C-alpha positions in Angstrom: 78.6 -37.5 0.0 76.4 -40.2 -1.5 75.4 -40.4 -5.0 71.5 -39.4 -5.8 70.6 -42.8 -6.5 71.7 -44.5 -3.4 69.8 -41.6 -1.5 66.7 -42.1 -3.5 66.7 -45.7 -2.9 67.3 -45.1 1.2 64.2 -42.7 1.0 62.1 -45.7 -0.6 63.3 -48.2 1.7 61.9 -45.7 4.8 58.6 -44.8 2.7 57.5 -48.7 3.0 58.4 -48.7 6.7 56.4 -45.8 7.7 52.5 -46.5 8.8 50.1 -43.5 7.1 47.1 -45.2 8.4 45.8 -42.8 10.9 46.4 -40.0 8.2 44.3 -41.8 5.7 41.4 -42.6 8.4 41.4 -38.7 9.2 41.4 -37.1 5.8 39.6 -40.1 4.0 36.6 -39.2 1.9 33.5 -40.8 2.7 30.8 -41.3 0.4 27.2 -41.7 0.9 25.9 -45.1 1.5 22.7 -46.5 0.1 20.5 -44.4 -1.9 18.9 -41.7 0.4 20.3 -38.9 -1.8 18.8 -40.0 -4.9 15.5 -38.3 -5.8 13.1 -39.5 -8.7 11.9 -37.0 -10.5 8.2 -37.6 -12.2 6.8 -35.5 -15.1 10.0 -35.0 -17.2 9.0 -34.3 -20.9 9.6 -37.0 -23.3 12.6 -36.5 -25.7 15.1 -38.0 -27.6 18.2 -38.1 -27.7 19.4 -35.5 -29.5 17.6 -32.9 -27.2 18.8 -34.5 -24.1 21.8 -32.0 -23.2 19.5 -28.9 -23.7 17.2 -30.4 -21.2 19.2 -31.6 -18.6 20.8 -28.2 -18.9 17.2 -26.6 -18.1 16.4 -28.9 -15.7 19.4 -28.2 -13.4 19.1 -24.4 -13.8 15.4 -24.6 -12.5 16.6 -26.4 -9.2 19.7 -24.3 -8.8 17.2 -21.4 -9.0 15.1 -22.5 -6.0 18.4 -23.2 -4.1 19.2 -26.8 -4.9 22.3 -27.1 -6.8 22.9 -29.7 -9.2 24.5 -30.3 -12.7 23.7 -32.1 -15.6 26.0 -34.6 -15.0 24.3 -35.6 -11.4 20.9 -36.7 -13.6 20.7 -39.9 -15.0 17.6 -40.4 -17.7 16.1 -43.8 -18.7 15.8 -44.6 -22.0 13.1 -47.0 -23.8 15.3 -49.1 -26.1 12.0 -49.5 -28.0 11.5 -46.2 -29.3 14.8 -44.1 -28.1 12.9 -42.0 -26.2 13.0 -41.7 -22.7 10.6 -42.8 -20.0 9.2 -39.3 -18.4 11.3 -39.3 -15.2 14.8 -39.0 -14.3 17.2 -40.0 -11.7 18.9 -36.9 -9.7 22.1 -37.6 -7.2 23.1 -34.8 -4.3 25.7 -35.1 -2.3 23.8 -36.2 0.9 20.7 -37.3 2.0 19.9 -33.6 3.6 20.4 -32.0 0.5 18.2 -34.4 -1.3 15.3 -33.6 1.2 15.6 -30.0 0.9 15.4 -30.4 -3.1 12.1 -32.6 -2.5 10.4 -29.8 -0.6 11.7 -26.8 -2.7 11.0 -28.7 -6.0 7.6 -31.2 -5.4 4.9 -29.9 -7.5 7.2 -27.2 -9.3 5.6 -26.0 -12.7 8.7 -27.1 -15.2 6.3 -25.5 -18.5 2.6 -25.4 -19.1 2.2 -29.1 -19.7 4.6 -30.4 -17.4 5.0 -30.5 -13.3 7.6 -32.1 -11.5 6.3 -34.9 -9.0 9.7 -35.8 -6.7 10.1 -39.1 -4.7 12.9 -40.5 -2.9 14.6 -43.3 -4.3 14.3 -45.7 -1.5 10.2 -44.8 -0.8 9.7 -46.8 -4.1 10.8 -50.0 -2.7 9.3 -49.2 0.6 5.9 -48.0 -0.7 5.9 -51.2 -3.2 5.7 -53.7 -0.4 3.2 -51.3 1.4 0.5 -52.7 3.4 -2.5 -51.1 2.0 -5.0 -52.2 4.8 -6.9 -48.5 5.5 -6.5 -47.4 9.0 -8.4 -44.2 9.8 -6.0 -41.4 11.0 -6.9 -40.1 13.7 -8.2 -36.2 13.4 -6.0 -33.2 13.8 -7.4 -30.8 16.5 -8.8 -27.6 14.9 -7.0 -24.4 15.8 -8.7 -21.3 14.6 -6.9 -18.6 12.6 -7.2 -15.0 13.5 -9.3 -13.4 10.7 -7.2 -10.9 9.0 -10.0 -8.3 8.2 -11.5 -8.6 11.6 -11.5 -4.8 12.0 -14.2 -4.8 9.6 -16.4 -6.0 11.9 -16.4 -3.0 14.6 -19.9 -2.8 16.0 -19.1 1.1 15.7 -18.2 0.8 12.3 -14.8 2.7 13.4 -11.8 3.3 11.1 -8.0 2.6 12.4 -4.7 4.5 12.1 -1.1 4.0 12.7 1.2 6.4 13.9 4.9 6.2 14.5 6.7 8.4 17.0 10.0 7.8 18.4 10.8 3.9 18.7 7.1 3.4 19.2 4.4 2.3 16.7 0.2 2.7 17.9 -2.4 1.5 16.1 -5.8 3.7 17.0 -9.4 3.4 16.5 -11.0 7.0 15.4 -14.7 7.7 16.2 -16.9 9.7 18.3 -14.6 11.1 21.2 -15.6 8.7 23.3 -14.6 5.7 20.9 -11.3 6.9 20.0 -8.6 4.5 21.9 -5.4 2.6 21.4 -5.8 -0.7 19.9 -2.6 -2.0 20.3 1.1 -0.4 20.6 4.6 -2.0 20.3 8.0 -0.3 21.0 10.8 -1.0 18.4 8.4 -2.4 15.6 9.8 -1.2 13.0 13.7 0.5 12.4 12.4 2.6 9.4 9.1 3.2 8.7 5.8 1.3 8.5 3.1 0.8 5.5 -0.1 -0.6 5.0 -1.2 -3.3 2.4 -3.4 -1.4 -0.2 -6.7 -3.3 0.8 -5.4 -2.8 5.0 -5.1 -6.3 5.2 -1.2 -6.4 6.5 1.1 -3.4 8.3 4.3 -4.1 6.8 7.7 -3.1 8.9 11.0 -2.6 7.5 14.1 -3.9 9.6 17.9 -4.6 9.0 16.7 -8.3 8.0 13.8 -7.7 5.9 10.0 -7.0 6.1 7.3 -8.3 8.2 3.9 -8.6 7.8 1.8 -8.6 10.9 -2.6 -8.7 10.9 -5.4 -9.9 12.7 -6.9 -8.9 15.9 -4.0 -9.8 18.2 -1.5 -8.8 15.4 0.5 -11.6 15.0 3.4 -12.4 12.6 1.7 -13.7 9.2 4.9 -13.4 6.7 8.7 -12.6 6.5 10.8 -11.7 3.7 14.5 -12.0 4.1 15.9 -9.0 2.2 18.6 -7.6 4.0 19.1 -3.8 4.2 15.3 -3.1 2.8 14.8 0.4 2.1 11.6 0.7 0.1 8.7 -1.9 -0.4 5.6 -1.9 -2.9 2.3 -4.3 -2.7 0.8 -5.1 -5.5 -3.1 -4.0 -5.6 -4.8 -7.2 -4.6 -2.2 -7.9 -2.1 -0.8 -10.9 -3.7 2.2 -10.1 -4.5 5.0 -7.9 -2.7 8.2 -6.1 -3.8 11.0 -5.2 -1.8 14.3 -2.6 -2.9 17.6 -2.0 -1.3 20.4 0.3 -2.7 22.8 -2.7 -1.4 23.0 -5.1 -4.2 22.1 -8.7 -3.1 25.2 -10.8 -1.6 24.5 -14.7 -0.9 27.5 -15.1 1.9 28.8 -18.9 1.7 26.9 -21.1 3.9 23.6 -18.9 3.8 20.4 -20.5 4.3 19.1 -22.2 1.1 15.4 -22.5 0.0 12.4 -21.0 -2.1 12.0 -17.8 0.4 15.9 -17.0 0.4 18.0 -15.6 -1.9 20.6 -18.2 -4.4 23.8 -17.5 -6.0 21.6 -16.6 -8.9 20.2 -13.4 -7.2 23.3 -11.9 -6.5 24.0 -8.3 -8.0 20.4 -7.7 -8.3 18.5 -5.2 -6.0 14.8 -5.4 -6.9 12.8 -8.9 -5.4 9.1 -10.0 -6.1 7.9 -12.0 -3.5 4.6 -14.2 -2.9 2.6 -12.8 0.5 0.6 -15.9 1.0 3.9 -18.6 0.8 6.7 -16.0 1.3 8.7 -17.6 -1.8 10.9 -15.3 -3.7 9.7 -15.6 -7.2 12.6 -13.4 -9.0 14.8 -10.4 -9.0 16.1 -7.8 -10.8 18.5 -5.2 -10.9 17.9 -1.5 -10.5 17.2 0.5 -14.0 18.3 4.1 -13.8 17.2 6.9 -16.1 19.8 7.2 -18.9 22.0 4.5 -17.2 23.2 7.2 -14.6 22.8 6.2 -11.3 23.4 9.4 -9.9 20.0 10.3 -11.2 16.7 9.7 -9.6 15.5 6.1 -9.5 11.7 5.8 -10.3 9.4 4.0 -7.7 7.6 2.0 -8.2 10.2 0.3 -10.8 7.3 -2.5 -11.2 4.1 -1.7 -12.1 1.3 -3.8 -11.6 -1.6 -4.4 -13.4 -4.8 -3.9 -11.7 -5.8 -7.3 -11.7 -2.4 -8.7 -10.5 -1.8 -11.0 -13.6 0.7 -9.0 -14.9 3.6 -6.6 -13.9 5.9 -4.9 -15.9 9.0 -2.4 -16.1 10.8 -0.2 -18.1 14.1 0.2 -19.7 14.6 3.4 -20.7 14.6 4.2 -24.4 14.6 0.3 -25.4 11.4 -1.6 -24.1 8.6 -2.5 -21.7 9.0 -6.0 -20.4 5.8 -7.8 -19.0 5.8 -10.8 -16.9 3.0 -13.1 -16.1 2.1 -13.9 -12.9 2.9 -16.5 -10.4 5.8 -17.9 -12.9 7.4 -14.5 -13.5 8.0 -15.4 -17.3 8.1 -12.9 -20.0 4.5 -12.7 -21.3 4.8 -13.7 -25.1 8.5 -14.9 -24.4 9.8 -11.3 -25.6 9.3 -7.6 -24.6 7.9 -4.6 -26.3 10.4 -3.0 -28.2 9.5 0.6 -28.1 12.5 3.3 -29.5 12.9 5.7 -26.9 10.3 4.9 -24.3 10.3 7.1 -21.0 7.5 6.0 -19.0 4.1 3.9 -18.9 1.1 3.5 -16.8 -1.6 0.7 -16.7 -4.9 1.7 -16.8 -6.9 1.0 -13.2 -10.2 -0.9 -13.6 -13.2 0.8 -12.3 -16.3 -1.3 -10.3 -17.9 -1.9 -13.3 -14.7 -3.6 -14.9 -14.7 -5.4 -11.6 -18.4 -6.6 -11.8 -18.1 -7.8 -15.5 -14.9 -10.3 -14.6 -16.6 -11.7 -11.3 -19.7 -12.3 -13.2 -17.4 -13.8 -16.0 -15.7 -16.1 -13.4 -18.9 -17.2 -11.8 -20.1 -17.9 -15.2 -17.1 -20.1 -15.8 -17.4 -21.9 -12.5 -20.8 -22.7 -13.4 -20.2 -23.6 -17.2 -22.3 -21.3 -18.8 -19.7 -18.6 -19.4 -21.4 -18.6 -23.2 -23.8 -15.2 -23.6 -21.6 -13.6 -20.5 -20.2 -10.4 -21.1 -16.3 -10.7 -21.4 -14.5 -8.9 -18.9 -12.4 -6.3 -20.0 -8.6 -6.8 -21.0 -6.1 -5.2 -19.4 -4.6 -1.5 -21.3 -1.8 0.5 -20.6 -0.3 3.8 -22.0 3.1 5.0 -22.8 4.9 8.1 -24.1 7.8 8.3 -26.3 9.7 11.9 -27.0 10.9 13.1 -30.0 13.8 11.3 -32.1 15.3 12.4 -35.1 12.2 13.9 -37.5 10.0 11.8 -35.5 7.5 13.6 -33.3 6.8 12.4 -29.7 4.0 9.8 -29.4 1.5 9.0 -26.6 0.0 5.4 -27.1 -2.5 3.5 -26.0 -2.0 -0.4 -26.0 -4.7 -3.3 -25.3 -3.0 -6.1 -23.2 -2.0 -9.3 -23.8 -3.2 -8.8 -27.4 -0.5 -5.6 -27.7 -2.8 -4.2 -30.3 -2.6 -0.3 -30.7 -6.0 1.3 -29.9 -4.9 4.9 -30.0 -1.8 6.9 -30.5 -1.4 10.7 -30.5 1.8 12.7 -32.1 2.8 15.7 -30.2 5.3 18.4 -31.0 7.8 21.0 -29.1 7.6 18.7 -26.5 10.1 18.8 -23.0 8.5 16.2 -20.7 5.0 14.2 -20.4 3.4 12.6 -17.3 0.6 10.3 -17.0 -2.4 10.6 -15.2 -5.2 7.9 -14.9 -8.6 8.6 -13.6 -9.1 6.1 -11.0 -12.0 4.1 -12.8 -10.4 4.2 -16.4 -12.7 6.6 -17.6 -10.1 9.2 -18.4 -6.6 9.5 -19.2 -4.6 12.9 -18.7 -1.3 13.4 -20.3 -0.1 16.5 -19.0 2.0 18.1 -21.5 5.2 20.2 -20.8 5.9 22.0 -24.4 8.7 24.7 -25.2 8.4 27.1 -28.0 10.5 26.9 -30.9 13.0 29.3 -29.2 13.2 26.8 -26.1 13.1 29.9 -24.1 10.0 29.6 -22.3 7.4 26.3 -21.3 4.1 26.1 -21.4 1.5 23.3 -20.7 -1.3 21.5 -22.6 -3.7 18.8 -21.2 -4.3 15.9 -23.6 -7.3 14.1 -22.3 -8.0 10.7 -23.7 -12.3 9.7 -23.1 -11.2 6.1 -22.9 -15.3 4.6 -22.6 -16.1 6.4 -25.7 -15.7 4.8 -29.4 -12.2 5.4 -31.1 -10.6 7.2 -28.0 -11.4 10.9 -28.8 -9.0 13.4 -27.3 -9.5 17.0 -26.1 -6.7 19.5 -25.7 -6.7 22.0 -22.7 -4.4 25.0 -23.2 -3.0 26.6 -20.5 -0.5 29.6 -20.4 1.2 28.7 -17.1 3.2 25.8 -15.6 0.8 23.2 -14.1 2.5 21.9 -10.7 0.0 19.6 -9.6 -2.7 17.7 -11.2 -5.7 15.6 -9.5 -8.6 13.4 -10.7 -11.8 13.4 -9.1 -12.1 10.0 -7.5 -15.3 8.3 -9.4 -16.0 11.6 -11.2 -15.6 13.7 -14.1 -13.6 16.5 -12.7 -10.2 17.4 -12.0 -8.0 19.9 -10.3 -4.6 21.5 -10.9 -2.2 23.9 -9.7 -0.6 26.4 -12.1 1.9 29.0 -11.4 3.7 32.3 -13.3 5.8 32.8 -10.5 9.2 33.8 -11.4 10.5 32.0 -8.4 9.0 28.7 -9.3 12.1 27.1 -10.8 14.3 28.1 -8.0 12.6 28.9 -5.0 15.0 31.0 -2.1 14.6 29.8 1.3 11.3 31.4 2.7 10.0 32.1 -0.4 6.5 31.1 -1.1 5.3 30.6 -4.7 1.9 32.3 -5.7 -0.4 30.2 -7.6 -3.8 29.4 -9.1 -6.0 26.3 -8.5 -8.5 25.8 -11.2 -11.4 23.4 -11.5 -12.9 21.7 -14.4 -15.5 19.6 -15.3 -16.9 17.4 -18.3 -19.7 19.1 -19.9 -21.5 16.0 -21.1 -23.6 17.4 -24.1 -20.4 18.7 -25.8 -17.6 15.9 -24.4 -15.6 18.9 -23.6 -14.0 19.7 -20.2 -15.0 23.1 -19.4 -13.9 25.5 -16.7 -15.5 25.5 -13.2 -14.0 28.1 -11.1 -10.1 29.5 -10.7 -9.0 30.3 -7.5 -6.1 33.1 -7.9 -3.3 34.3 -5.8 -3.0 31.3 -3.5 -0.2 29.7 -2.1 -1.3 26.2 -2.0 0.7 23.3 -3.5 -1.1 20.2 -3.2 -4.5 19.0 -3.8 -6.4 16.2 -2.0 -9.5 14.7 -3.0 -12.0 13.2 -0.8 -12.2 9.3 -1.3 -15.7 10.0 -1.9 -15.5 12.9 -4.5 -17.0 16.1 -4.1 -14.8 17.1 -1.2 -11.2 18.9 -1.9 -8.8 20.1 0.5 -6.0 22.6 -0.6 -3.0 22.7 1.3 0.6 24.6 1.7 2.9 21.7 2.1 6.5 21.8 3.0 6.4 25.8 3.2 8.3 27.0 6.5 6.1 30.2 6.1 2.5 28.9 4.9 0.8 26.4 6.3 -2.7 27.1 5.2 -5.5 24.6 4.6 -9.0 25.3 3.0 -11.5 22.8 2.8 -14.2 23.2 -0.4 -17.2 21.5 -1.6 -17.8 21.6 -5.3 -21.7 20.2 -5.0 -22.6 22.8 -2.5 -26.2 24.0 -4.0 -26.8 20.3 -5.6 -28.3 17.0 -4.8 -27.3 13.4 -6.1 -29.9 14.0 -8.9 -28.3 17.3 -10.2 -24.9 16.3 -10.0 -25.4 13.3 -12.1 -27.1 15.2 -14.6 -24.7 18.0 -14.4 -25.3 21.8 -13.6 -27.2 24.0 -16.0 -25.4 26.7 -17.8 -26.3 29.4 -15.1 -25.4 27.3 -12.4 -21.9 26.3 -13.9 -19.4 26.5 -11.0 -22.2 28.0 -8.7 -21.9 25.2 -6.6 -18.2 25.4 -5.5 -18.4 26.7 -1.9 -15.5 27.3 0.9 -16.6 25.3 4.2 -13.6 27.1 6.1 -10.1 27.5 6.6 -7.8 26.1 9.0 -4.0 26.3 10.0 -1.6 23.2 10.7 2.1 25.3 10.9 4.9 23.4 9.1 2.5 20.4 7.9 4.3 17.9 5.8 1.7 15.3 4.8 -2.3 15.5 4.2 -4.5 12.5 3.9 -8.2 11.8 3.7 -9.8 8.9 5.7 -11.2 5.7 3.7 -14.8 7.2 4.6 -14.0 10.8 3.0 -15.1 12.5 6.3 -12.1 13.4 8.1 -8.7 14.6 7.1 -5.3 14.1 9.0 -2.5 16.5 8.9 0.7 15.9 10.3 4.3 17.5 10.8 6.8 14.7 10.3 10.1 14.9 12.2 11.8 13.4 9.1 11.5 17.0 7.3 12.0 19.2 10.1 11.9 19.2 14.0 9.2 22.0 14.5 6.1 21.4 16.4 6.2 17.8 15.0 2.6 15.7 15.7 -0.8 15.5 14.0 -4.3 16.7 13.8 -7.6 15.5 12.5 -10.6 17.5 11.0 -13.6 17.1 9.7 -14.9 17.8 6.1 -15.8 21.4 7.1 -12.7 22.1 8.5 -13.1 22.2 12.3 -10.3 20.6 14.0 -11.5 17.6 16.4 -8.2 16.9 18.1 -4.9 18.2 18.0 -1.4 16.2 19.1 2.3 17.8 19.7 4.5 15.1 19.8 8.5 15.6 19.7 10.2 13.0 17.2 7.0 12.3 15.3 7.4 10.8 12.1 4.3 8.7 10.5 0.8 9.0 10.1 -1.4 6.5 8.1 -4.9 5.8 7.8 -5.9 1.9 7.3 -7.2 1.5 3.8 -10.4 -0.5 3.6 -11.7 -2.9 0.6 -14.0 -2.6 -1.9 -17.0 -2.9 -0.6 -19.3 -6.3 -1.2 -22.6 -4.9 -1.6 -24.0 -4.7 -4.7 -25.3 -1.1 -7.1 -28.7 -2.2 -6.3 -27.9 -2.7 -2.1 -26.6 0.8 -2.3 -29.2 2.6 -3.8 -31.6 1.1 -1.4 -29.4 2.4 1.6 -29.3 5.6 0.4 -33.1 5.7 -0.1 -33.5 4.6 3.4 -31.1 6.7 5.1 -33.1 8.7 7.2 -34.3 5.5 8.6 -30.4 4.3 9.3 -29.9 8.4 10.5 -32.6 7.7 12.9 -30.9 5.0 14.8 -28.1 7.0 14.9 -29.4 9.9 16.6 -31.1 8.0 19.1 -27.8 6.1 19.8 -26.3 9.3 20.0 -28.9 10.8 22.3 -28.6 7.8 24.4 -24.7 8.3 24.6 -25.3 11.7 25.8 -28.1 11.0 28.4 -25.7 8.3 29.8 -22.8 10.9 30.1 -25.4 13.2 31.8 -26.4 10.5 33.9 -23.0 9.7 34.8 -22.3 13.5 35.8 -25.3 13.9 38.1 -24.1 10.6 39.9 -20.6 12.0 40.2 -22.2 14.8 41.9 -24.4 13.1 44.1 -21.6 11.0 45.2 -19.7 13.9 45.8 -22.3 16.1 47.8 -23.2 12.7 49.9 -19.4 12.0 50.8 -19.6 15.9 51.8 -22.3 15.6 54.1 -21.3 12.5 55.7 -17.7 13.9 56.3 -19.8 17.2 58.0 -21.8 15.2 59.9 -18.5 13.4 61.4 -17.1 16.3 62.0 -20.3 17.6 64.2 -20.2 14.4 66.2 -16.6 14.7 67.0 -17.3 18.4 68.6 -20.1 17.3 70.5 -17.9 14.6 71.8 -15.2 16.9 72.5 -17.3 19.5 74.2 -19.0 16.8 76.3 -15.8 15.9 77.3 -14.5 19.6 78.3 -18.0 19.9 80.2 -18.8 22.8 78.0 -22.6 23.7 77.6 -23.6 22.1 74.3 -25.9 23.8 71.8 -28.8 22.9 70.2 -29.2 22.8 66.4 -32.2 25.1 66.0 -30.5 27.6 68.7 -27.1 27.7 66.4 -29.6 28.2 63.6 -31.5 31.1 65.3 -28.2 33.3 66.0 -26.7 32.8 62.8 -29.6 34.2 60.8 -28.7 37.5 59.2 -30.9 39.9 57.2 -29.5 41.1 53.8 -31.1 43.6 51.9 -30.9 44.5 48.2 -31.6 47.4 46.5 -32.1 47.1 43.0 -32.1 50.0 40.4 -34.6 49.5 37.7 -34.7 51.8 34.4 -38.1 52.7 33.7 -37.6 55.1 30.5 -34.8 56.7 29.2 -34.9 59.8 26.9 -32.6 61.4 24.9 -32.6 65.3 24.9 -30.3 67.5 23.0 -29.4 70.8 23.8 -29.6 73.8 21.5 -27.3 76.7 22.3 -29.2 80.2 21.3 
């Protein structure tokens, strides 16, 4: 055996003889030639060298969040030797030109902070544009392509509403009006894989798929936007339709090689479940993890998890027991750079903006645009209400907070509290806190209503004490009344199959002089478990929903004896509660949903196959409870009225229309009469056509018979002779009672 030294020398000689050029060529790393992979980023804050590291880390994070991952080492900062500060721009180097091009599109115009916005150019463009011929050449105008109006349905000549139905695998959009005007406007099979949802103002229809969500709109129902959130289960629009929230039970996962960009998830989003999107651009704004009550995933998640201010300026989420975090739009940055720390906080709700608030905001916006904001009434700021439970020796609290100032407007301490529920009236005039309280022994629970009168000075609070458990509460839209359903049924906590809970329905109204809410009327021994107010107020439907044994509908009018003037001033003491009138009752077997149309004239009830498989379908009723149409449809799942946006008419224009309502109604009556006459004329024309066809066929048969008789040589009878022979006399005896006398026989 040769010594190791000789063997090693022999191998070294052989290595020098072997040719490795083919392997080196195959695995050689090719570096980018030129500067196509370098971007020049302007709009960067001017700093000194002590802050350079912190700035570069933040810039790298911003690029990575938008799907263009870079490191601080990829950034070059030019320095001004005269003062030792940066020059306000940087050079960013990417792996290749493709990534650089993507970063240019994603980050150009990106707001870095309140004072700086990135303006990005390719490094190669600097030299090219430096020697650019500046001779102006007028560009050729692009051909205009008109886009469909997303609210075209509002221009319907008949003023009809629309609704969507989802049955089996087919979604249909229907027009609803008079019987002759009802028709299917659009339908498409396999349009959704889960369910459909309208946006709050009716502009978009959202459909859910395994890959994400798509928005549709316009007269031909073209695709308007898409949001790539795989296995999405829940969705929510912001009130003004500017933003969109999606949720999936499965945490976000970004596989290797997945598409990157402002409309897609990045590695930074992995593990989260909730995503916030911009509706116009389709860009992803931010993602969040799901927060469960008490941190236990087994408990039911609150939805919507993100709650929007009515003007879309803020969105907030609660971390139970700790804080409320409010984010500004569209940056999704934490407002004030810190959350609202509230020990024990459970839930909160934003105060809605009423019509008056919106008018003030519009006036302020117009005044600012015109440069005459001085003296204009300032638009109302946002407000939110939250509650905290009893902790140690501290009582439970309900707090009204102004936002963004975060000042406390009003708070109320509560004792022996089991649970609270917040109910805002839709104009923001009142806040009702339904407080479930327990006795000191905690053996029984009763309910109180703490009602804040928000429009009045110092936010006075009235307490309505109730003995029974309240199962449903509902404010009258744009009104000063509310309805509640209460029960003392022993089966309330644990109803068995086929057991119907006995309930009482009560109506309360604000007594203007005293400022208290007074009981109008109580309807006892009902089975109703759901209250549905008309969007216009006044009319209300009481329904028994989700029961296998009861399915009653009661249609009530709360101003049956009053005109509009009497209603505004409030009823007198003698009339208090006398205007509540039952208009009609109905029954929809196994009803699971009830929803008013936007006009408040029609109610739709449906029995969904998602809840049971018994007589699925839907029915439409008028406000008096008369059935207009009913459809029994197998595998029927969903019925949704299309919402309408707020009217563009001013208060004065609306008053003018109400004053001239008789003139408008005369026009409508003439149209109805013309339609009926057209129907009658069509019916008469149809009958005449049928008679003419019969006479023509009969005459043809006579001619054929005559020809046949001639051919056989038989005698041809004249028409008059046949009529003479066929004459027949008929006598009719008629009994007529002239007088009827009743006699009574008396036995002697």
